[in-house]
N, C-alpha and C positions, 0 to 999 in steps of 0.2 A: 567478203563478208564474214562477220563471224557466227560462230554457232556456240549458243549458250545451253547447258545441259542443266537443271536444277535435280541435284541427286537428293532422293525423299529421306528427309528426315535432318539433312545438314543445313544451317541458314548460310545462305549465300554469304561469303566474307569478301565485303567490296571495300575499296581504300575509302579514306574517312570524307572526303568530298562528294560521295555517291560518284565516282567516276568509273567508268566501263574500260574495258581494253578492248580494242579491236587491231586488225592487222590487214594489210592490202601489199599481198605480194603474187602478182600475176604469176600462174602456172605453177605455184609453190604449192605444196602440201604441207608445209611445217610454217610455224609462225617466226618471222623474223622482223627484228626492228620493230618490235610493239610500241605503239605510240598510245599514250594515255589520254584520254578525254574526260575534262571535268563536265559532266552533264549539269550537274547543280551547281555552278561555283557561287550562286549567291546566297546558299543556306548550307552549314554545317550538319549535315544528317548522318545516323548510324543506322543503315536499311539492313532489312531482313525480308524475305518473300513470304509469302502464305504458301503455304506446302498443300497444293491441291492434289497430289499424289503424280504417281509416273505419268508423264507427258499432260498434266494438268487435267486428267481424264474426271476427276470430280467438280470441274469449273463450273458455275453458275450461271455465266454470262459473259464468256469470252475476253474477261480481263485478266490482267497480272496484277496483282495486289503486293504492296510493298510498304511495312511498317518500318518506322524510323524513329531516332531519338534526337533531342536537340542536345548540343555541346558536347554531349559524352555518351559512352556506350553503355554506362552504369550510374548507379546513385542518380535516378531521376524519378520524377513523379508524374509526367506526361507521355503518352503514346501517341504517335499521328500515324497517319494513312495515305496513301497515295496508290493511284490504278492508272494503268495504260493499256492500251489494246494488245492482245497478244500478236507479237509477230513487229512491234513497234517501240521496242523499248529503247532502242538508242536514239530515238526522236524526242527530242527535248518538248517539243511544240503538243505532243501527242499526252504529254503527262497530265495528269489531273489530282489536285490536293482535296482533302476532305475539309470542309468549312462548317460542319454542323447539320443539322436535319430539322425538317419543316414540322408544321404541327402534326402531320400525320406519320412522323418517324422515318420519312423518305430521306436520303441523304444529298447533300448539296456539294458541288466540286468546283473548284476552280485552277485554272494554269497558273495563278499567281501563288507561289508557295509562300508569300509573306501572310496571306489570308488563312494559311492552314490552322484549323482547331483541333483539338486533341480529341481523338476516339475514346482514350479511357485515361481518368485521373486519380490516383490514388496518392493521398498525402501521408499514409501511415509512416512513421521512424521507429525503425525498430531497436532495441539495445539502447534505451535513452541513457542508461547511467553505467558504464563498464568500469570495472578497476583492474582490466589488463588491456592490452594493445592488439590481440590478434584479428579484431574485427572494431572499426570506428563507432563512436556512439551515434545514435540517432541518424542509423543507415535507411537512406529510400529504398523502395521495393521495385521499381520499374529498371531494368536493365535490358542490354540486347539480348535476346531468347529466339523462340521461334511461336510462329501461330500455323497451326495443323488445321484442315477440317476434318472431323471425324464424321463420315458420310453416314455410316450406318446409324448416328445417334442425331445425325443432321445438327451439328454444334461444332462451332469454333472455339478452338481451345488454345489461348496463349500461356506460354511456360514462363514466367521473369523469376528473377532469382536476386538476392541481396547477398549481403556477404556471407551471412549464416544461415540462408533458408532458398527454398524453392516456392516460389509464389504462383500458384493458377488460377486463371479466369476463363469463365465460358460466354458465349455470345450466339445468339440465332444468325448473326449476319458480321460480315467482315468489319461493319462500322459499329457494331454492337446492338443493343446495349450491353455492355462488357460487366459482369459480375465474378467478384471473386469469391472462389468456393474453397481454396486449400492453400493453408500455409505450414510447409514440412519443416520444421525447424531442425538444423544438424548439430547448432552450436559450432562456435568459432575454432574450435581447435584441431580441425583437419586431421582426426587421428585414422588409422587404416581402415577402420569399419565405419567411418564416420565423415565422408569427406565429398567434394564433387559437387559444387555448386556453381560452377561458372557455365556461361553458355548452354543453358538448359533449352533443349527442343524436344518434341516427340516424331521420330521419323514416321509418317504415314505407312512406310512400308510394312509395320510391324504393328499395326492396328488388327485387331481380333475381328472377325466376321461380324461380331454382335456389336462390335465397337465398345466393350467395356474394357477389355484388356489391351494396356499399350505400355510401351515401353519409353521412359524417360532417358535422352542421354545427355550427360552433362560430364564437367570434368573439373581440375584444378587448374590454377593460375599461381604462380608464373613460373616455378623452377622442378628442378628434380622430374618426377614423372608427370610433368603438367601435360594436358591436351591430349590423352589419351580417350579413346573411344569406349564409353562404359556406358552400361545400361543398367536402370533400375525398373523392376515391374510395375504398373502404375494399374489400380482397379479402379473402375468407374462404376458407379450404380445412379438410375435415374429414380428421382423421389418419387415414391406412389404413397398415397394418402390412405394406408392399410389400418386396420386395427390389429393388435398383437393377439396371436391365437395360442400361446404356451398355458399350459396348465402347471400347478404346483410341482416340483420336483426339487431332488436334491442334485441334479447335474448343475456343473460350473457352465454358466452361459458364455464364460470367457473362451470356452472351447468351441461353440456353435460354429457353423462353416460361416465364413465370410467376415468372422471378427477380425478387426483391425486394432493394434495396441496404439493408445495416442497418449502424448506429453506435451509441456511446453516445450521442451527440447531434450537432447541426450547428450551425456557425456561420451561414454563409448561407442553408441552406436548398436546396443544389443538390443532395443525393444523391439524392432522385427528383425528376425536373423535369417538366414537362407530360406527362401521359399517364403518369408515371412512366418516363420515358426514363433509362436507366441513365447518370449521370454520370461514374462512376468505372469504368464497362467500355466504354463506346464514346462518351464526351463528347468534344466538343472539343479538340485539340491544345493542350496548354497549359493547360487548367483543371485547379482541384484545390479541395478542400474541407478543412477542418479542423474540430476539435470545441472551438474556442475557448467555453467556456460561465461564465468567471467562478467554476468550481468547481476548488478543488483537488484534483482527483480523484487516485485510485490504480489507476484502471484504466480503459482504454478499449479499444474494438475496431473494426475492419471489416472486412466481410463480406457474405455473402449468405444469404438462406434461398429453397427452391424449395418447389414444391406436391407434389413426387416426390423419393425420395433418389436421388445419383447417386454412381458410386466416383470418386474423386479421389487423387491423388497429388502434387501439384503446385500451386503458388501463386507467380505472380509480383506483385509489389508494387512499384510506383513510389513513392516517398517524394514528398511535395510540396516547397513552398518551405520553409524554416525563418525564423524571425524572433527577435527578440533575448530575446522571453520565452517562446519553446518551439517546437513543430514536430515534435518527434523523441521516439523512444521513450528512456526513461533505462535500463532494463532488462527483463528476463522476458519479451522478446519470444517467443512462441509460438502454436502453431496449435491451433483446436479445432473439432470436428465437432459436428453435433447429431445425436444417435440417439436416437428415442423420448423424443422432448421434452426430452432432457437434452443440456446442452453438456458435453464430455468433452474430454481433454487428447490430443492426439495425440503418439505417443512415437518416439525416434528421426529427430528431423527433422533437415536439414541445411540451411544458409543461405550461399548463394555470392553475392555476396562477402559476407564476415564483415559482420555489421551492428556500425556502431562505437559504437552507443548515446549520440550526441553530434549536434551541430548538422552534423557532417561528412557526415550521413545525407541531406542535401538532392538532391532530384531523381537519386536513384541507384535503380537497380531490383535488387531482391533476389528471388533466385529459392528458395524452401523446397521440400525434395524429401522425402519421406517414403514409408513402406511404403504398399502399397495399402491404403485405407480407404472408408468410406461414410457419408454423410450427407445431410439435407435442410436442411442449412444447415452452412457454414464461415466461419470468421472467425480474423483474427490478431488477437491480444490482448496486452498489455501495460502496463507503468506509464509512464506519459506523462511527457516530461520538460519541462524550463524552471521559470521561477518561476511561470508560470501554468498549468503542467500540462496540455500538450494538443499533440496530432499534427496531422499533415497526410497528404494523400494527393493523389496524380494519378493511379492506375491500379490494379486489383485484378483480375487473370485467375485463372481456375481450370480446371484441367486434369486428363485421365486420360490419361497417356501410356504408351508402351511402353517400362517400365523393363528389359527384358529384356536389354538388350543394353548396360545400364549395370554395370560391375564395382561389386563391394562391397569397401568399405574392410577392410584387415586389421584384426582386434581388437586392442587395445595389447598390450604384452607387458611383464613385472613383471620388474625385475631381482632382486627376493627371491623365491624361491619360497614359496607359502602353507604356513605350518607353524607349529610351537611354537616360540618362542625364549626364553632367559633375559636378553636383553638389548634395550633398544630398537632398531629397523630403520629403515634409511633406503631407500625404495624409489622407484626412478627408474621411469619410464615412457617407452616408447619405440613406433613404430608404422613399419613398411617402407612404409606407404603415400604415395606423392610428396606432399608439402605437406598431410600430416595433421594436425589440431588435435585434441588429446586432452581429453577433459573427464570428471570424474571426480565421484565421491560417496565419503563415508565414515559416511554417516548412515542406511544400509540402503533409501534410496531410489534409483530407476533413474535414470542419468545422461541428461541431455539437453544440449542446446547452451546452455541457462540454467544449467547447472551451473558448478562450479569448473573454470577452464581448467588445465590442466597446465603449468607453467612450471619447476619446479624439484624436489628430491628430497622427497619426502612422509615426514616423521617419524612413525612408529608406535611410542608409548610405552605403547601399551595395547591391549587384545585389540581388534579392529575388522576390519570387510570393507571393503574398496576396490573399488568397481566402475567401470569405465571404458569408453569408446567414442571411435572415432575417425571424424572426418568430414574429408571431403576434396572439392574442386571434381571436378564429374564422376564422383563416385563416390557409391553409396548408402551411407547409414551402415553402420558396422560391428555385428556381433553385441556385446553387453556381455561383457568380460572381467571378472573379478572373482578376488581371493584373499583369504583369511580369515588373519590373522594373529593367534597367541594367545601373548600376553608374559606369561611368567611370571617375573615380577623376583623376584631374592632380596630378603630384607627389608632395607630400606636407607632412605635419604632424600637429599633435596637442600635445599641452603640458598640462600637470596637476600635480598638488602637491598633494602627498598623504602622509600623512594628510595633508589638506589644513590650519590647524591653531594648535598652541602651543602655552603654557606658561612655562615660565622660569623666574628663579631668577635672579637677577642681579650678573655679574661675572661668569654665566654657559652659556653652549654651548647647543644647541638644532639641529635635523636633521628631515629631509623631505627627501622623494623620488620624483624625478622630473621625470615622466615619458613620455617618447616619444612615441608616435601612427602614424606610417606611412601610408600614404595613398597613393593610385595610384602608386604603386610601388616606392616608395621614398627610396632612399638607400645611402645617403649622409652623411657626417660627420656633427654633431649638437654642436656647442658651447655655453656657457652658461655665463650670467651675471646678477646683481642683483642691483637694485637701490630702495630706499624707506627705507634704513635701520636706525634705531634710534643711535643717536650720540653715539660714540665710540664702535660700533659694526661693525663687517666685515663678510663676508661671502666667502665660498670656496664650489668647486665642484669636485667630484671624483667619475669617471673618469672627468677629464674636458672636455673631449667631446666623443659622443655616436656616432655609426654608424649602423642604421637598415640594416636588418632585425636581426642583431647580438644583440649585448648589446642596450638595448631600455631604460634604465633608469641610472640617476646619482643621488648620495645622497648628498643636499645641506646641508650644514653646517654653522649656523649663530653663531659667539662668542660675547657674549656681553661683557661691560665694570664692572668695579668693582661697581659702583652705579649709576642706572639713575638719581637720585638726582642732579649728575654734570648739568645735562642740566638745571636746574634752581638754580643754586648756589647763596646765598646770595652776595652783593658785599662786601669788604671788610669795616670796619669801618671808617667813615671820620676825627674823631677826630686827629688821628696821622697826618694826611694831615696839619690840622690846628694849630698843634703845631710846626710842622715845619716848616710852614710860618711865624709863631711869632718868631721863631729862626733867621730865616732870615733877619726879619726885623730889628730885634734888633742887627744885626751884620752887616747889608752893609745898610740898607735904612735909609733916613731921616726919622725923628719922624713923621712928618705929613704924610709922602708917606707910611709908615708902617701902620701907623693907617688908611689909604684908603684902603690898600690892606686888613687888618684885617676886616674892615667893610664889603667890599665884600664877603670875604670867609663867614663870620657870616650870611649875607642877602642868600647866596646859600646854607648853611647848613641845615638851616629850612624846606625847602621842600624836600632836598634829604634826611634827616633823617626822613621826613613823609614816602617818597618812600620805602626806605629800611624797614623800620619798618611795613609796611604795608606787603611787601614781606615776611618778617620772620615769620608772623604769622602762615603761613600755610607751611614753610619750614620744613627742617629736622633737626632743633635744637634740645635742650634736651626735650625729651618726645614727639617729632612728629615723623610721619609717611610718608613715600612717596607714593602716590596713584597709582595703575597700569597705565601703560602706553602702547597704543595698536599702535604697526605700521605695514603698508600694506605693504609688500615688494612684487615687481615686479620681475619675473623672465623672463629674456628675453633668447629665443633660437633663435639662430642664422645659417642658412645655406645659404650660399650666398645669394641672394635677397630674400630670404625666411625667414620673422620673425615672430615667435609667442610668445604669454606671457602668462603667468599664475600670481596668486598671493599667497602669504602667507601669515597669517595675524598672527603676533608675540604679545605675551602680555608679558611685562616687569615687574616683579613684584619687 
């Protein structure tokens, strides 16, 4: 018979088809000619055993549990479970597979492996858009790792991994229900201080007596110094719903006992240094970290979590250096706190100085002030900038300071009182607080520093509510000011051309859309006409009329003549007229009369020829070109007594 020892903390390495090795050499203490037996030839599984401690001392029911993945040892989204009585591992008939739970949460089992159901399913796909190849894009999060029973906490912990992360789950039973509670993103670069995702497990041998300090073993695949036994310290805290008890102080809460720095990912692995000294709270002068990770990510963050909640109202963030491809936030920089295991947005946040959302943010300290709030975690978050979408950080401090002596900014004032109006209104905002910056919304959302900054009058042409806040250095944010404008416009419409201009060669046609926008419930038919056309040009509309709210646009077609030079064509030569006059004189007039007529014609020809000569110099004679002519065409839209116009600029080449 064979003897199998499960060494604490190391997942059993079994061959692909869940086969076990056994030997049968009577009288021998050595393994000779080992014979492989496929225990489950009907299913490809990648198993690892539940670690119940040495000699399964923490087992709850006398079963050995094994978890497995279908098809591959990584990049999966489902985890399966089997069990067998202790001592019967090699007997296939004794194995049972988890098939689900009943209405009371009790597990169901079957010896038919094809009936198996996952105990855990996680469909997350990490790093969806990559610009490099150190990790595949859209990477699943379930892989061959380890499950350990943390006896002091009476919780089962599953350590999984992806190409760039450790993924941790916890459950009250081997079959669940499993809950994801931690994702630690190392980034895909595998630098000396930032590597080791492969084959993650937690050895039960090194779990502390209170169950809260553990060591996570993982290594690197698949060359160089791969497959080394390396450990990371892991701290766990059980959640307790307690209230914060800290009072006002100038102390940096980032240095409180149990603080853990967090981020979306890290480039160099310096966020938690040796013994988790905090590199962004009390690191060396000039030190910085960034989250360059080969992903075109849309959000990242820098912050802290604590084992207990704290009251907070201020964050000091010092940006790190910037690079040509990133290192700053592009937009939507905000503050979040973690309350009851959920990250929520903090409102009425002011930032001084104003964050520039560009590479000008480098090495500058920005102070975020906000009304008193609390949480067992805090972070700044936003959309990273640059072509490679990352940010950098040199320092992050968290404080709960006495803001009682800090005045509050005055709420913004509206130039137009709230009310009902029959015409569009143009609302200006102002504030009496020195240096105030006003931010507003018109979509029903509470304004924040990430809302639209007020710079000029707001046009209100439909019913809406404007909300605004004022922020200023050395002032707390103002309360929200709001005004609701109800716009009851009389029935009517506006008209516009799209595009509003075009150029065309003579003899060709051009089209543009004439768009009708009804207001005040207007539903009458609208007809069209045009004026200001160039000579030998015509216009037409298709359709000739439109009736909102159905058809609200017509197509204007302008057809031009063969040549716009006809508008400036030279007069014909004068000399044939002179010749004709001479002939008439010779035929029908007396000699003196004929001479008088010819003299008069001769006198008139001189200035006329001068005029035509001047005109022909820039005309369309041999070797000349006609300059472009631009016409302003006016389109008139008419419906009964209502008439609106728009213009269309036509350049005739």
